[in-house]
C-alpha positions as CSV (number, residue, x, y, z in Angstrom):
1,M,211.6,95.1,19.8
2,S,209.0,97.8,19.6
3,E,206.6,99.0,22.3
4,E,203.6,97.9,20.1
5,Q,204.5,94.2,20.8
6,A,204.0,94.8,24.6
7,R,200.9,93.2,26.0
8,W,199.3,93.0,29.5
9,Y,199.8,89.8,31.5
10,V,198.5,88.8,34.9
11,V,200.8,87.2,37.5
12,H,199.5,85.3,40.5
13,T,201.3,86.0,43.8
14,Y,201.1,84.9,47.4
15,S,198.3,86.8,49.2
16,G,199.6,90.0,50.7
17,Y,202.8,89.9,48.6
18,E,201.6,92.1,45.7
19,N,203.6,95.2,46.6
20,K,206.7,93.2,47.5
21,V,206.5,91.4,44.1
22,K,206.1,94.8,42.3
23,A,209.1,96.1,44.2
24,N,211.2,93.0,43.4
25,I,210.2,93.0,39.7
26,D,211.0,96.8,39.5
27,K,214.5,96.0,41.1
28,A,215.1,93.2,38.6
29,I,214.1,95.5,35.7
30,A,216.8,98.0,36.8
31,N,219.4,95.4,37.6
32,R,219.0,93.5,34.3
33,N,218.3,96.6,32.2
34,L,214.9,95.4,31.0
35,Q,213.2,98.8,30.9
36,D,212.5,98.3,27.1
37,S,210.9,94.8,27.7
38,I,208.9,95.2,31.0
39,L,207.3,98.6,30.6
40,E,205.0,98.7,33.6
41,V,204.3,96.7,36.8
42,S,200.9,97.5,38.4
43,V,199.0,96.6,41.5
44,P,195.6,98.2,40.8
45,T,194.1,99.9,43.8
46,Q,191.0,102.0,44.5
47,T,190.3,104.5,47.2
48,V,187.4,103.5,49.4
49,T,186.0,105.7,52.2
50,E,185.9,103.6,55.3
51,V,183.7,104.6,58.2
52,R,185.3,103.9,61.6
53,P,183.4,102.8,64.7
54,N,183.9,106.3,66.1
55,G,181.9,107.7,63.2
56,K,184.8,109.3,61.3
57,S,185.4,108.4,57.7
58,K,188.8,107.8,56.3
59,P,190.0,107.2,52.7
60,V,191.7,103.8,52.4
61,E,193.6,102.2,49.5
62,R,192.3,98.8,48.6
63,K,193.7,96.3,46.1
64,L,191.3,95.6,43.2
65,F,192.7,92.2,42.6
66,P,194.3,90.7,45.8
67,G,196.8,88.1,44.9
68,Y,197.5,89.5,41.4
69,V,199.9,91.9,39.7
70,L,199.5,93.2,36.2
71,L,202.5,93.5,33.9
72,H,202.8,95.5,30.6
73,M,205.6,93.7,28.9
74,I,207.0,92.1,25.8
75,M,207.0,88.3,26.4
76,N,210.3,86.6,25.7
77,D,212.5,84.1,27.5
78,D,214.3,86.7,29.5
79,T,211.2,88.5,30.8
80,W,209.4,85.2,31.4
81,Y,212.4,84.0,33.5
82,V,212.7,87.2,35.5
83,V,209.1,87.4,36.4
84,R,208.5,83.7,37.0
85,N,211.5,83.5,39.3
86,T,210.6,86.6,41.4
87,R,210.1,85.8,45.0
88,G,206.4,85.7,45.8
89,V,205.3,84.9,42.3
90,T,203.4,81.6,41.9
91,G,203.0,81.8,38.1
92,F,201.4,83.6,35.2
93,V,197.7,83.4,34.7
94,G,197.0,81.0,31.8
95,P,196.6,77.3,31.0
96,G,199.5,75.3,32.2
97,S,202.7,77.3,32.2
98,K,201.8,79.3,29.1
99,P,201.0,83.0,29.9
100,V,198.0,84.4,28.1
101,P,197.8,88.2,27.4
102,L,194.7,90.2,28.3
103,T,192.5,91.2,25.4
104,E,191.5,94.9,24.7
105,E,188.0,94.2,26.0
106,E,189.4,92.7,29.2
107,M,191.6,95.8,29.6
108,K,188.7,98.1,29.2
109,T,186.6,96.3,31.9
110,L,189.6,96.5,34.2
111,G,189.7,100.3,33.7
112,I,193.2,100.2,32.1
113,H,193.4,102.1,28.9
114,S,196.2,101.3,26.5
115,E,195.7,104.4,24.4
116,S,196.7,107.6,26.0
117,M,194.1,110.4,26.3
118,Q,194.9,114.1,25.8
119,V,193.2,116.2,28.5
120,D,192.8,120.0,28.8
121,F,192.8,120.1,32.6
122,G,195.4,119.6,35.2
123,T,196.1,119.7,39.0
124,G,194.4,122.7,40.6
125,D,191.7,123.0,37.9
126,T,188.0,123.0,38.7
127,V,186.1,120.3,36.8
128,A,182.5,119.2,36.5
129,V,181.7,115.5,36.6
130,V,179.7,114.7,33.4
131,A,179.0,110.9,33.9
132,G,179.0,108.1,36.5
133,V,178.0,108.1,40.1
134,W,179.3,111.6,40.8
135,K,177.5,113.2,37.8
136,D,176.7,116.9,38.2
137,T,179.3,117.3,41.0
138,V,182.0,120.0,40.8
139,G,185.4,119.5,42.3
140,V,189.1,120.5,42.2
141,I,191.7,118.2,40.8
142,T,194.3,117.4,43.5
143,R,196.2,114.6,41.7
144,M,196.3,113.1,38.2
145,D,197.4,109.5,37.3
146,M,198.2,109.4,33.6
147,S,198.9,105.6,33.6
148,K,195.4,104.8,35.1
149,Q,193.8,107.7,33.2
150,T,192.2,109.0,36.4
151,A,192.1,112.2,38.4
152,T,191.6,112.6,42.2
153,I,189.2,115.4,42.8
154,T,188.0,116.9,46.0
155,V,184.3,117.1,46.4
156,E,182.1,118.3,49.3
157,L,180.4,115.3,51.0
158,F,178.4,115.8,54.1
159,G,180.0,119.2,54.7
160,R,183.5,117.8,54.4
161,E,186.1,117.8,51.6
162,T,186.4,114.2,50.3
163,P,188.9,112.9,47.7
164,V,187.3,110.9,44.9
165,E,189.2,109.1,42.1
166,I,187.4,109.5,38.8
167,S,188.2,108.6,35.1
168,F,189.3,111.3,32.7
169,D,186.4,110.6,30.4
170,E,183.9,111.4,33.2
171,I,185.1,115.0,33.8
172,S,185.3,118.2,31.9
173,K,187.1,121.5,32.7
174,L,185.0,124.4,33.8
175,S,186.0,127.6,32.1
């Protein structure tokens, strides 16, 4: 089976079990040699700056979809069985017991890009934000996530260096 047949599916989990489900599915992929069928298991998160009662701000990872895990996989009897029988999984999202893959439009609104983007910048490069909330801000890339097509850049906010996750298509390298 080819990678082009792989689609994104959503699995419902017990609340708070998203990371355990991801770890269990990853373990099952390794044990059953399903790397070619289940390509990616994802618990989408975003970094939110939380202001504490003492006035200090702290970046915190928050789940975008609590109670759900995204799977990029080729649906067949083996993959369905492995995922469905993973501890903490209550079922696939779809009518009845029939899993329904996400459409391209749904994937774009979730911020997950199936096509890979070639970029001319990397960790340590200084970039300018050209779109979005942080437009006209300059920062240094501290981390890149190719699967989510995002870069974490450090920007100065209120006199402090603050990490901000931003999409590849919203930044350009400064020469």
